[in-house]
Backbone as a ProteinNet text record, in pm:
[ID]
protein_1_A
[PRIMARY]
MYTWRRLYHGLVDELDAAVGYWIGYAVPPVTRAREASAWRVDMRWVYCPRCGESVGPGEVTPTGCSGCRGRRMAWDAFVRLGRYDGDLRSWILDIKYHHRWDEMAMHLGALLGQRVRAARAADLRRAVVVPVPMPPFRRIHRGIDHAALIARGVACELSAPTANLLANVDGLPQVQRPRSGRTRRGGRGVRVRWGWRGVSLRGRVVVLVDDVRTTGATLRSAARRLRRMEPDRIVAAVLAVADPPERGTVMAVEGMRASDVTGENSGPILSSFTSGAVDSPRSTRRICPLVEGLAPRTGFRTP
[TERTIARY]
11820.4	11742.7	11832.3	11878.7	11892.7	12098.2	12148.5	12276.8	12268.9	12184.7	12128.8	12101.7	12055.6	12002.8	12103.5	12188.5	12330.9	12383.6	12389.6	12491.4	12432	12268.1	12240.8	12245.4	12232.5	12284.1	12389.4	12526	12680.8	12657.2	12612.9	12633.5	12551.6	12438	12380.7	12469.2	12527.8	12625.6	12768.4	12802.6	12901.6	12866.3	12745.1	12722.1	12678.5	12622.5	12596.4	12730.4	12825.7	12967.4	13032.1	13028.1	13084.2	13008.9	12909.4	12788.9	12836.2	12851.1	12873.2	13022.7	13128.9	13281.1	13270.9	13229.6	13222.5	13122.1	13028	12914.6	12888.7	12889.4	12820	12664.8	12619.8	12455.3	12406.8	12257.2	12208.6	12168.3	12146.5	12100.1	12202.8	12275.2	12331.1	12211.5	12282.2	12183.2	12118.8	12033.3	11959.5	12074.1	12089.3	12218.6	12319.6	12382.1	12546.9	12466.8	12320.1	12281.4	12255.2	12230.9	12165.6	12328.8	12381.6	12591.9	12654.9	12588.3	12668.5	12633.9	12477.5	12410.4	12370.9	12438.3	12396.8	12224.6	12151.4	12031.1	11975.5	11919.7	11820.8	11714.3	11591.3	11456.3	11411.7	11330.4	11321	11262.7	11316.2	11229.9	11121	11032.5	10902.3	10887	10954	10949.2	10989.4	11012.7	11047.1	10965.4	10860.9	10725.6	10604.5	10481.3	10374.9	10314.7	10272.3	10193.8	10061.9	9996.3	9859.9	9874.3	9951.4	9993.7	10088.3	10211.2	10297.5	10424.6	10418	10467.8	10618.9	10744	10816.8	10805	10880.8	10822.8	10959.6	10952.6	11065.6	11057.5	11106.2	11115.3	11015.4	10939.9	10784.2	10671.3	10678.4	10581.3	10504.1	10475.9	10359.2	10300.9	10112.2	10052.2	9964.9	9896.4	9785.8	9701.5	9689.1	9599.8	9667.3	9781	9865.7	9994.8	10018.8	10128.2	10045	10155.6	10088	10014.7	10071.3	9987.2	9865	9854.8	9731.8	9646.5	9693.8	9555	9476.6	9360.6	9238.2	9146.7	9218.9	9149.3	9110.1	9026.7	9002.1	9067.7	9112	9194.5	9149.2	9185.1	9061.6	9180.6	9252.1	9269.5	9313.1	9330.9	9332.1	9462.4	9584.3	9747.5	9782.6	9919.6	10035.3	10167.4	10229.6	10351.3	10467	10565.2	10679.9	10770	10859.4	11022.8	11086.2	11094.8	11201.1	11087.5	11197.6	11132.5	11201.8	11125.5	11136.5	11287.6	11416.4	11510.2	11631.5	11749.6	11872.5	11828.9	11921.3	11869.1	11758.4	11684.7	11529.9	11464.7	11477.5	11445.9	11485.7	11621.2	11694.2	11595.1	11587.5	11559.7	11429.9	11343.3	11179.7	11200.9	11265.1	11255.1	11310.4	11431.1	11441.7	11342.4	11290	11170	11039.2	11039.1	10939.7	10964.4	11064.4	11088.3	11208.5	11290.7	11461.4	11489.3	11466.9	11549.5	11396.4	11291.7	11220.4	11254.6	11292.8	11337.3	11275.6	11200.7	11102.9	11188.3	11288.2	11388.7	11402.3	11396.9	11429.4	11275.8	11165.5	11041.3	10972.8	11009.6	10960.2	11030.3	11191.3	11260.8	11253.6	11191	11164.9	10991.6	10918	10795.2	10795.1	10850.7	10925.7	10967.1	11071.8	11083.6	11000.7	10903.1	10751	10687.8	10673	10543.3	10628.3	10771.3	10812.4	10757.3	10766.3	10740.5	10596	10521.9	10373.2	10335.9	10427.5	10398.3	10474.1	10580.8	10598.2	10516	10451.6	10335.9	10260.7	10215.7	10127.8	9987.1	9952.1	9804	9729.3	9709.2	9586.5	9617.7	9503	9522.4	9545.7	9682	9708.3	9680.8	9633.2	9575	9448.7	9377.5	9299.7	9280.3	9462.4	9453.8	9429.1	9449.4	9455.8	9518	9622.7	9688.6	9612.1	9616.9	9560.5	9608.8	9673.6	9769.6	9687.2	9713.9	9707.1	9724	9572.4	9577.9	9626	9698.3	9738.2	9665.1	9655.8	9579.9	9647.2	9563	9571.3	9702.7	9697.3	9783.3	9874.1	9889.8	10023.4	10106.4	10013.3	10121.2	10155.9	10116	10147.1	10256.3	10244.1	10363.2	10470.6	10481.7	10611.5	10689.4	10545	10589.6	10612.6	10554.8	10534.3	10443.7	10380.9	10277.3	10386.3	10446.3	10511.8	10460.9	10306.9	10256.5	10219.4	10156.8	10187.4	10253.1	10394.7	10495.6	10525.7	10532.4	10557.9	10443.7	10336.9	10231.3	10259.2	10303.5	10353.3	10452.1	10569.7	10663	10617.4	10522.1	10434.2	10354.7	10289.1	10179.4	10273.9	10369.3	10468	10537.9	10577.5	10600.2	10507.5	10409	10253.2	10198.3	10240.4	10175	10013.2	9988.3	9849.5	9829.6	9688.2	9658.6	9672	9670	9674	9559.9	9477.1	9346.4	9347.7	9353.4	9329.4	9167.6	9153.6	8996.5	8940.9	9093.7	9080.2	9124.3	9075.4	9079.4	9091.1	9196.9	9226.5	9166.2	9128.3	9109.5	9161.1	9201.8	9272.1	9410.4	9447.3	9544.9	9674.7	9615.8	9745.8	9827.8	9971.2	10065.1	10092.6	10093.6	10087.2	10206.4	10325.4	10465.8	10454.9	10303.4	10293	10214.4	10130.1	10081.9	10154.2	10138.4	10182.7	10106	10199.6	10150.7	9999	9953.6	9808.4	9708.1	9775.9	9659.1	9667	9756.1	9747.1	9666.7	9676.9	9557.7	9410.1	9367.7	9298.5	9229.1	9306.6	9238.8	9290.5	9384.6	9500	9347.1	9332.2	9266	9104	9099.2	8938.2	8911.2	9018.5	8956.2	8977.4	8977.1	8991.5	8876.5	8819.7	8686.6	8713	8633.9	8638.6	8611.9	8645.3	8650.1	8489.4	8461.3	8295.4	8283.1	8355.2	8367.6	8335.2	8392.2	8409.4	8289.6	8225	8095.2	8000.7	7991.6	7895.2	7980	8079.8	8165.4	8155.2	8151.1	8180.2	8292.1	8357.7	8520.9	8570.9	8408.2	8386.8	8469.1	8536.4	8642.5	8746	8780	8927.6	8994.6	9142.7	9199.8	9300.2	9271.4	9338.8	9465.3	9546.9	9693.8	9689.2	9680.3	9645	9821.8	9869.9	9998.2	10039	10135.9	10190.9	10323.1	10350	10512.4	10561.6	10511.4	10538.4	10385.6	10387.9	10289	10336.7	10261	10304.3	10218	10093.7	9985.5	9912.1	9887.1	9799.2	9666	9664.2	9524.9	9456.8	9564.4	9531.3	9561.1	9578.8	9593.4	9458.4	9418.6	9284.4	9185.7	9176.3	9057.7	9043.9	9161.9	9159.7	9110.5	9134	9105.6	8949.6	8894.4	8748.2	8676.4	8731.3	8653.5	8651.5	8779.2	8776.6	8659.8	8642.4	8566.9	8449.9	8397.4	8265.6	8262.6	8326.4	8314.8	8361.5	8365.5	8301.8	8449.9	8595.4	8680.7	8692.7	8725.4	8752	8840.4	8954.7	9049.4	9149.2	9190	9307.5	9370.5	9517.5	9672.1	9659.7	9759.1	9813.3	9958.9	10044.6	10171.2	10246.3	10366.4	10380	10551.9	10627.4	10778.3	10836.6	10729.1	10835.7	10733.8	10777.5	10658.3	10737.6	10699.6	10768.4	10732.6	10809.1	10710	10712.4	10603.5	10564.9	10711.6	10725.6	10867.7	10853.4	10775.9	10726.8	10791.6	10791.2	10828.4	10997.1	11059	11172.8	11287.8	11380.6	11450.5	11453.4	11410	11406.1	11524.5	11605.8	11725.6	11708.1	11711	11686.5	11806.4	11716	11800.3	11895.6	11963.8	12062.9	12070.6	12025	12000.2	11883.8	11864.8	11729.2	11727.3	11694.1	11687.8	11630.6	11661.4	11622.5	11485.9	11458.7	11309.2	11243.1	11282.5	11176.2	11134.2	11180	11144.2	11037.1	11090.5	11003.5	10897.2	10872.5	10765.2	10768.7	10857.7	10886	10932	10859	10898.9	10806.3	10693.6	10624.7	10594.9	10607.2	10601.9	10463.9	10461.3	10316	10260.4	10309.2	10244.8	10189.5	10240.8	10238.8	10081	10062.8	9971.8	9854.6	9893.5	9753	9674.5	9732.1	9650.6	9620.9	9624	9574	9447.1	9364.4	9264.7	9246.3	9131.2	9142	9265.7	9232.6	9315.7	9453.8	9569	9629.8	9748.2	9830.7	9900.1	10006	10023.9	10120.9	10267.7	10369.7	10480.2	10609.4	10544.5	10619.1	10561.5	10448.3	10333.3	10393.1	10379.6	10440	10372.8	10517.6	10486.7	10630.5	10602.4	10705.6	10823.9	10924.5	11028.2	11028.1	11012.6	11008.2	11136.8	11171	11260.8	11260	11355.7	11328.3	11333.2	11424.1	11464.3	11405.3	11344.5	11266.3	11199.1	11083.4	10983.9	10874.6	10825.5	10796.4	10615.9	10596.4	10463.5	10394.9	10268.1	10204	10119.9	10078.6	9937.5	9837.9	9746.5	9652.9	9527	9475.6	9353.5	9244.5	9266.8	9174.4	9139.1	9021	8989.6	8929	8989.2	8952.8	8869.9	8741.2	8637.6	8699.5
14307.3	14187.6	14046.6	14070.4	13914.3	13908.6	14024.3	14046.9	13956.8	14010.2	13936.1	13814.3	13765.9	13646.5	13562.9	13612.1	13526.2	13510.3	13607.5	13604.8	13544.5	13542.5	13440.3	13276.5	13265.9	13116.1	13072.5	13180.9	13114	13109.6	13207.3	13185.3	13032.7	12996.7	12897.4	12732.6	12782.9	12657	12616	12764.1	12746.5	12680.9	12753.7	12688.2	12512.6	12491.9	12315	12231.2	12324.9	12235.6	12242.9	12380.3	12336.2	12246.5	12202.7	12139.9	11974.3	11984.9	11802.6	11776.9	11881.5	11866.7	11836.9	11916.3	11906.8	11817.8	11807.7	11703.3	11612.7	11632.9	11523.5	11514.3	11494.4	11465.5	11352.4	11313.5	11255.5	11201.4	11313.6	11301.8	11395.3	11398.5	11502	11605.5	11706.6	11808.8	11767.2	11785.7	11694.5	11745	11885.7	11902.3	11806.1	11774.2	11674.2	11531.3	11489.6	11380.4	11351.1	11450.2	11464.8	11430.6	11503.2	11524.4	11392.1	11337	11165.3	11048.2	11114	10963.6	10982	10848.9	10861.2	10841.2	10830.6	10860.6	10955.5	10912.2	11045.2	10997.9	11132	11118.8	11041.2	10907.8	10845	10918.3	10890.4	10966	10889.9	10958.9	10905	10798.7	10709.8	10650	10508.6	10501.3	10405.6	10329.5	10380.9	10356.5	10411.7	10294	10350.1	10461.6	10568.7	10665	10621.1	10519.1	10472.2	10417.9	10337.3	10254.8	10262.4	10343.7	10343.5	10277.5	10114	10010.8	10011	9979.8	9967.8	9902.8	9960.3	9900.8	9883.5	9790.3	9784.2	9856.9	9861.6	9915.4	9885.8	9948.4	9915.7	9867.9	9851.8	9766.5	9884.4	9968.3	10101.3	10119.9	10111.1	10134.9	10241.1	10295.6	10359.5	10333.2	10168.7	10135.7	10089.1	10159.9	10128.5	10011	9930.5	9825.7	9700.9	9570.2	9444.9	9480.5	9510.3	9499.4	9562.7	9698.4	9727.5	9723	9734.9	9700.5	9610.5	9691.3	9608.4	9679.7	9712.9	9726.7	9856.7	9907.9	10058.3	10097.4	10223.4	10254.5	10371.6	10411.1	10507	10605.4	10651.6	10800.2	10776.3	10928.1	10959.2	10956.1	10980.2	10977	10937.3	10882.3	10855	10876.9	10961.8	11014.5	10945.7	10947.7	10909.2	10947.3	10921.6	10983.4	10860.5	10716	10638.6	10479	10348.7	10269.8	10259.6	10210.8	10178.3	10084.7	10130.2	10068.7	10166	10126.7	10196.5	10332	10432.6	10554.3	10614.2	10604	10623.8	10575.7	10443.5	10367.9	10412.6	10422.7	10454.7	10596.7	10697.5	10836.9	10796.2	10761.2	10732.8	10667.7	10533.6	10499.3	10593.3	10685	10793	10893	10886.3	11013.5	10955	10821.9	10731.6	10683.8	10629.1	10544.6	10615.8	10645.5	10646.8	10773.7	10877.5	10988.6	11114.9	11092	11161.8	11326	11305.7	11363.6	11447.1	11564.1	11633.2	11732.9	11766.2	11812	11724.9	11662.8	11542.1	11525.4	11494.2	11465.6	11580.1	11717.6	11813.9	11832.7	11811	11869.3	11713.9	11624.4	11492.8	11538	11614.2	11632.8	11751.7	11857.4	11951	11925.5	11750.3	11724.6	11634.8	11583.1	11536	11615.6	11739	11868	11901.4	11884.5	11942.3	11801.7	11715	11613.9	11600.8	11572.1	11634	11763.8	11829.1	11921.1	11916.7	11838.4	11810.6	11700.8	11644.5	11518.1	11584.1	11714.9	11787.3	11695	11615.4	11527.2	11591.2	11732.3	11824.6	11972.4	12029	12210.4	12228.7	12267.2	12251	12409.6	12473.1	12608	12598.2	12512.9	12490.3	12328.7	12316.7	12191	12221	12112.8	12100.8	11985.8	11971.9	11846.9	11820.9	11669.2	11594.7	11470.1	11468.6	11394.9	11260.7	11116.5	10988.7	10996	10955.3	11005.7	10884.4	10910.5	10843.7	10801.8	10665.9	10650.8	10734.2	10806.8	10929.9	10863	10713.8	10651.9	10632.7	10600.8	10554.2	10667.7	10833.9	10969.5	10950.2	11003.8	11006.8	10921.7	10766.4	10683.7	10716.8	10760.1	10800.1	10981.3	11058	11182.4	11255.4	11246.9	11297.7	11211.9	11307	11274.3	11255.6	11180.8	11205.3	11178.1	11194	11206	11345.9	11419.4	11543.7	11635.8	11615.1	11645.7	11687.8	11526.4	11540.2	11615	11609.4	11698.8	11857.2	11880.1	12046.3	12089.6	11975.9	12037.2	11994.4	11939.2	11931.7	12039.7	12108.1	12190.2	12318.5	12354.5	12475.5	12462	12364.2	12350.2	12367.5	12358	12356	12493.8	12598.4	12674.7	12673	12559.6	12476.4	12486.2	12498.8	12443.1	12306.9	12249.3	12124.9	12133.2	12048.2	12015.3	11832.4	11828	11714.4	11667.6	11596.4	11574.6	11432.4	11356.3	11181.5	11168.1	11085.6	11004.8	10843.4	10788.5	10641.1	10580.8	10518.9	10490.6	10355.8	10300	10166.6	10131.7	10110.7	10137.1	10029.8	9921.1	9833.7	9881.4	9900.9	9918.4	9841.7	9870.4	9768.3	9661.1	9723.7	9668.9	9527.6	9507.7	9405.4	9291.8	9319.6	9228.5	9165.4	9112.6	9066.8	9085.6	9079.4	9130.5	9126.7	8969.6	8970.3	9018.2	9043	9089.1	9257.2	9313.2	9423.1	9427.9	9386.9	9395	9360.4	9289.4	9250.8	9340.5	9402.7	9503.7	9605.2	9656.7	9777.2	9881.7	10001.6	10107.5	10112.3	9980.2	10010.6	10047.8	10126.9	10225.5	10413.3	10400.2	10549.6	10570.5	10696.4	10759.8	10910.9	11000.2	11112.8	11162	11298.6	11362.5	11408.7	11399.9	11435.1	11587.7	11646.6	11813.4	11851.1	11722	11759.4	11671.1	11580.2	11508	11592.9	11580.3	11646.8	11755	11789.5	11904.9	11877	11937.6	11920.4	11952	11866	11925	12006.2	11993.1	12010.8	12120.1	12114	12229.3	12198.4	12106.8	12110.8	11970	12015.7	11880.3	11840.1	11758.1	11625.6	11611.5	11634.3	11574	11459.9	11369.4	11256.8	11204.6	11237.7	11217.8	11099.4	11034.3	10929.8	10911.7	10817.3	10792.1	10693.1	10561.7	10441.4	10360.9	10317	10239.3	10100.1	9998.6	9855.5	9784.3	9763.7	9723.7	9791.5	9892.3	10026.6	10057.5	9939.5	9894	10048.5	10114.1	10270.8	10360.5	10354	10466.2	10458.6	10336.3	10295.4	10343.4	10308.4	10323.4	10470.6	10570.2	10717.7	10786.1	10724.7	10798.3	10770.7	10650.3	10619.9	10709.9	10733.6	10836.4	11006.3	11004.6	11150.6	11170.9	11070.8	11044	11085.3	11066.1	11059.1	11207.6	11310.5	11443.9	11536.6	11438.5	11474.3	11579.2	11548.6	11633.3	11605.3	11719.9	11699.2	11546	11593.6	11508.1	11435.3	11302.1	11287.5	11235.5	11267	11290.6	11197.9	11060.9	11011.7	11038.9	11082.4	11103.2	11053.4	11000.4	10879.9	10904.8	10923.8	10928.4	10797.3	10671.6	10538.7	10435	10357.8	10217.7	10095.6	10021.6	9867.6	9808.7	9749.3	9651.9	9539.4	9447.7	9330.8	9256.4	9152	9060.2	9012.9	8984	8934.2	9007.5	9138.6	9218.9	9221.1	9166.1	9126.6	9327.2	9322	9476	9501	9634	9759.5	9821.9	9831.4	10002.1	10087.7	10165.7	10300	10380.6	10499.6	10568.7	10690.5	10683.3	10770.1	10889.8	10982.1	11103	11172.1	11302.8	11348.5	11466.8	11505.4	11625.3	11774.7	11868.6	12009.5	11981.8	11920.5	11947.2	11843.1	11745.6	11651.8	11701.6	11850.8	11899.2	12026.5	12096.9	12200.3	12127.1	12001.7	11966	11938.3	12015.3	11998.4	11827	11846.7	11717.8	11614.8	11595	11517.9	11377.8	11365.5	11274.2	11199.1	11119.6	11065.1	10977.8	10890.5	10819.6	10875.5	10927.8	11021.8	11115.8	11182.6	11284.3	11199.6	11057.5	10957.9	10939	10990.6	10934	11071.4	11171.8	11338.2	11372.1	11460.4	11504.8	11632.1	11740	11872.7	11957.2	12066.2	12196.4	12133.8	12158.2	12107.7	12220.8	12221.9	12336	12436.2	12509.1	12534.6	12487.5	12428	12445.6	12534.2	12660.5	12756.3	12887.7	12840.2	12958.5	12999.3	13122.7	13184.4	13119.1	13116.9	13067.5	13110.6	13093.2	13110.9	13039.3	13054.1	12932	12877.8	12783.6	12712.4	12645	12707.9	12673.9	12535.6	12439.1	12343.1	12313.8	12359.5	12314.3	12439.2	12545.4	12609.6	12714.8	12751.4	12838	12733.6	12607.8	12542	12541.6	12642.3	12643	12681.7	12583.1	12635.2	12749.1	12779.3	12899.7	12885.6	12977.6	12908	12984.2	12883.7	12923.3	12807.7	12710.1	12619.9	12586.9	12659	12649.8	12527.8	12466.1	12355.8	12362.1	12281.6	12334.7	12272.2
12218.2	12282.7	12226.4	12128	12045.9	12093.3	12139.2	12223.7	12353.7	12426.2	12556.1	12550.4	12443.4	12447.1	12424.6	12333.4	12351	12419.4	12519.3	12643.6	12759.9	12777.9	12862.5	12804	12692.6	12625.8	12662.5	12645.3	12630	12809.8	12865.6	13048.2	13101.4	13019.9	13050.9	13033.6	12910.1	12887.3	12961.9	13000	13108.7	13238	13284.9	13387.6	13402.2	13298	13222.3	13262.6	13166.2	13184.1	13312.4	13369.1	13517.3	13598	13613	13729.3	13607.1	13489.8	13454	13487.1	13512.9	13516.7	13668.2	13770.5	13917	13996.9	13953.3	14033.4	13906.8	13766.1	13723.1	13669.6	13553.7	13569.4	13570.1	13635.6	13619.5	13456.6	13374.5	13259.7	13192.6	13042.9	12992.7	12911.3	12897.2	12843.9	12688.1	12622.3	12515.2	12444.7	12377.8	12281.1	12283	12422.8	12396	12387.3	12421.4	12402.1	12272.1	12144	12080.2	11994.7	12033.8	11922.1	11957.1	12068.2	12085.6	12051.7	11938.5	11953.3	11751.9	11726.4	11569.4	11542.2	11602.9	11568.2	11487.7	11378.8	11307.1	11297.4	11268.7	11214.4	11112.5	11091.4	10990.6	10897.4	10737.4	10617.7	10620	10546.4	10498.1	10463.8	10360.4	10273.3	10407.5	10528.2	10576.8	10631.8	10663.6	10761.8	10670.1	10679.8	10641.1	10660.7	10584.1	10683.9	10667.4	10673.4	10735.2	10867.6	10903.2	10999.8	11071.9	11028.2	11112.6	11152.8	11077	11053.4	10941.3	11014.2	10895.3	10785.2	10658.8	10578.6	10478.4	10351.9	10290.3	10121.5	10071.6	9914.2	9832.4	9820.4	9746.5	9779.9	9905.7	9977.8	10012	10056.6	10049.2	9919.9	9911.5	9811	9851	9768	9819.3	9897	9880	10002.7	10137.7	10174.9	10267.4	10188.9	10347.5	10341	10372.3	10386.4	10417.6	10526.9	10638.9	10789.4	10781.4	10733.2	10723.6	10612.8	10490.6	10336.5	10399.8	10385.7	10379	10525	10629.2	10743.1	10772.2	10816.1	10865.6	10980.8	10941.7	11065.6	11129.1	11270.3	11307.8	11319.6	11264.9	11234	11067.3	10988	10889.4	10819.7	10917.9	10884.1	11031.6	10971.9	11083	11093.6	11188.2	11155.5	11290.3	11276.9	11359.5	11374.8	11452.4	11437.2	11418.5	11453.2	11429.6	11482.8	11485.1	11541.3	11722	11758.5	11945.6	11955.7	11930.2	11916.8	11939	11997.2	11992.3	12094.4	12051.1	12104.7	12186	12080.1	12079.3	12221	12188.2	12309.4	12431.3	12428.2	12585.8	12616.4	12533.9	12609.3	12626.6	12548.3	12594.8	12691	12745.1	12872.2	13000.8	12956.3	13065	13094.2	12990.7	12990.4	13110.4	13083.4	13172.8	13291	13284.2	13422	13479.9	13457.7	13537.1	13594	13474.4	13510.1	13521.6	13462.1	13443.4	13341.7	13264.6	13156.9	13075.4	13138.8	13069.9	12967.2	12947.4	12899	12762.3	12741.1	12628.8	12577.2	12675.6	12600.9	12518.3	12598.6	12487	12369.6	12373.7	12237.2	12148.9	12199.9	12096.3	12065.9	12109	12128.8	12003.9	11979.9	11914.3	11743.2	11799.9	11621.1	11566.6	11680.6	11591	11544	11625.9	11533.2	11418.4	11399	11249.9	11157.1	11218.5	11124.3	11074.8	11178.8	11143.2	11040.2	11062.8	10935.4	10840.3	10827.5	10724.5	10635.5	10712.7	10619.6	10540.2	10608	10505	10499.3	10633.1	10596.5	10611	10665.1	10723.1	10720.5	10746.4	10745.7	10887.7	10942.6	11077	11160.4	11076.1	11123.9	11237.7	11179.8	11300.4	11392.8	11445.7	11486.9	11633.4	11716.9	11851.6	11883.4	11940.6	12004.7	12120.6	12114.9	12231.6	12237.7	12391.6	12456.5	12507	12448.7	12481	12641.6	12740	12869.8	12942.6	13100.8	13147.9	13233	13349.4	13485.4	13578.7	13639.6	13762.1	13849.5	13865.5	13968.7	13931.1	13795.6	13748.4	13723	13691.3	13696	13834.6	13962	14057.8	14094.2	14068.8	14122.8	14035.4	13879.2	13839.5	13824.9	13865.4	13860	13752.7	13628.5	13528.2	13434.3	13346.8	13220.2	13120.5	13055.8	12937	12823	12778.6	12675.3	12713.3	12800.4	12764.7	12764.3	12821.5	12759.1	12642.9	12581.8	12442.4	12379.1	12398.2	12328.2	12317.7	12448.6	12469	12389	12356.2	12230.3	12095.9	12070.7	11912.6	11886.5	12039.2	12027.4	12001.7	12068.9	12051.8	11887.5	11866.4	11714.8	11596.5	11625.3	11528.9	11571.7	11687.2	11740.9	11806.9	11812.9	11846.3	11997.9	12017.4	12145.3	12188.1	12309.6	12355.2	12468.6	12443	12534.4	12548.6	12728.9	12788	12790.3	12681.8	12631.7	12711	12716.3	12739.4	12870.8	12933.3	13060.5	13072.8	13129.5	13103.7	13277.4	13272.7	13439	13427.7	13334.9	13315.9	13370.6	13515.9	13587.3	13547	13466.7	13490.3	13334.8	13364.7	13250	13173.7	13040	12895.7	12883.2	12963.5	13002.5	13073	13130.7	13213.3	13189.7	12999.9	12933.2	12832.7	12845.5	12678.5	12522.2	12446.4	12343.2	12257.9	12330.1	12247	12363	12511.3	12593.6	12589.6	12563.7	12492.5	12357.3	12263.2	12168.8	12190.2	12315.7	12328	12414.6	12511.4	12641	12664.7	12568.8	12552.8	12511.3	12587	12546.9	12594.1	12661	12721.3	12842.2	12887.5	12995.5	12956.2	12819.9	12836.4	12761.4	12769	12778.1	12746.9	12704.6	12696.5	12835.8	12869	13015.6	13005.9	13159.1	13166.3	13128.6	13151.5	13125	12961.2	12882.1	12746.1	12688.4	12734.5	12657.4	12615.5	12509.5	12394.5	12342.7	12315	12277.3	12138.1	12050.9	11908.8	11874.6	11784.9	11731.4	11601.9	11555	11393.9	11352.9	11227.2	11185.2	11245.7	11365.6	11406.8	11323.8	11367.3	11337	11435.9	11481.8	11619.8	11560.6	11652.6	11648.1	11783.4	11742.4	11889.5	11923	12019.9	12062	12179.9	12141.1	12211	12214.2	12327.6	12330.3	12219.7	12231.6	12175.6	12131.9	12007.2	11936.1	11918.6	12018.5	12023.2	11927.7	11972.5	11900.5	11834	11905	11874.1	11958.4	12026.2	12086.5	12166.9	12239.3	12330.1	12190.7	12112.1	12035.9	11927.9	11904.6	11821.1	11910.5	12042.9	12147.8	12164.3	12164.8	12195.5	12114.1	11930.8	11854.5	11790.1	11858.2	11847.5	11926.7	12038.2	12112.9	12052.5	11986.1	11948.5	11796	11776.9	11654.9	11673.1	11743.3	11859.3	11837.8	11846.5	11885.3	11687.1	11634.1	11490.1	11466.6	11506.8	11399.5	11240.9	11211.5	11033.1	11000.4	11071.1	11054.5	11177.3	11225.3	11297.2	11257	11339.5	11297.6	11404.8	11391.5	11476	11479.5	11596.4	11602.7	11723.3	11736.7	11805.5	11808.4	11908.4	11889.9	11839.3	11848.9	11812	11761.9	11684	11668.7	11700	11792.6	11802.3	11689.4	11600	11483.3	11554.6	11506.9	11552.4	11509.1	11562.8	11543.9	11384.2	11319.4	11189.3	11076.9	11109.9	11028.4	11000.9	11089.3	11114.8	11126.7	11051.8	11063	10917.9	10948.7	10860.6	10865.4	10749.1	10739.6	10769.2	10858.4	10890	10784.6	10764.3	10645.2	10776.1	10792	10839.2	10826.2	10741.1	10725.6	10688.5	10747.8	10684.9	10600.3	10535.9	10396.4	10497.2	10456	10500.4	10438.2	10316	10261.3	10308.5	10380.7	10493	10611.9	10622.5	10775.7	10698.1	10590.5	10571.5	10502	10439.3	10373	10228.2	10188.9	10034.1	9979.5	9854.5	9794.9	9895.3	9888	9996.9	9932	9800.8	9710.7	9717.9	9617.1	9514.4	9633.6	9740.9	9764.4	9906.6	9970.5	10095.7	10042.5	9959	9896	9845.7	9827.5	9780.2	9915.6	10057.5	10173.3	10244.5	10183.3	10206.6	10130.2	10186.2	10124.3	10125.4	10078.6	10102.5	10137.1	10176.5	10157	10301	10241.2	10333.1	10350.4	10467.9	10538.4	10414.1	10411.3	10330	10431.5	10351.2	10403.3	10469.5	10427.8	10415.2	10480.5	10527.1	10622.7	10742.6	10783.1	10889.6	11014.5	11114.4	11225.3	11318.3	11433.4	11534.5	11535.7	11563.3	11568.8	11727.7	11740.3	11871.9	11966.7	12062.6	12146.1	12168.8	12157.5	12204.9	12354	12392.8	12556.2	12644.9	12589.8	12725.8	12665.7	12749.3	12693.2	12630.7	12612.2	12536.8	12549.7	12650.8	12673.8	12555.3	12485	12417.3	12400.2	12303.5	12264.7	12312.2	12428.2	12502.1	12419.2	12320.7	12277.7	12274.7	12305.6	12345.3	12491.8	12538.1	12681.8	12710.1	12811.5	12857.7	13018.5	13018.9	13096.2	13233
[MASK]
+++++++++++++++++++++++++++++++++++++++++++++++++++++++++++++++++++++++++++++++++++++++++++++++++++++++++++++++++++++++++++++++++++++++++++++++++++++++++++++++++++++++++++++++++++++++++++++++++++++++++++++++++++++++++++++++++++++++++++++++++++++++++++++++++++++++++++++++++++++++++++++++++++++++++++++++

């Protein structure tokens, strides 16, 4: 089986190279895009594990950072891949608007799933992955539900089911609102789907997935709706965070150690945000392919 798999992947690579040479790519293969980019996943200490904003050295304490200290958060832990700039921003825009790059969406989702596991913020054996909803007309117009694709990648990496528990009836895109308008009105259209009303998530850990957190209004609204379903914990997981202008530029770390992926050496600051049983970093799980067969395990039935 292993030999046939290697032959299959070799043939696919050769076909990709031939197509790229003779026809050209609308978007390159994910592996080539990653190899050509200097972008790396953020280390855990360059952002606040409570709100997700970039932080400077020594800024995070057990009560959060200067941006969230003293505020009650709608989620219990926050995980991100990086800041909303550079290549990561370009990839997200290609996913959402330009090329409907579903392969990259699932690849980044799988990376995000690795970071959720490495954060060790909850017992993921009872996790269910929930994407932040997209208004139906906008989904039809764009031809892609990017949050759902990212959630599939996360679910594959965590070997967890997905569930579309939420709906969004607010049709105005966030990019058409100023930052103050996003804070005031963002997320007001988020609702629990009719078939899920009255259902309890007691005993479950919800991984709430979105592409970008700007003001956090939509993410907060979704988390509050889910909180009424009584899950044990809610972990917010996004690809990128758009830092407010007043925070300035925070230097990103260029590399990521293998221990940061497996969950070793989580550090004292992150552990102060966690409570209860945590998932073992070396727990048995299947290896998730990043660009093929990314259908999550079906264990959570959607009405």
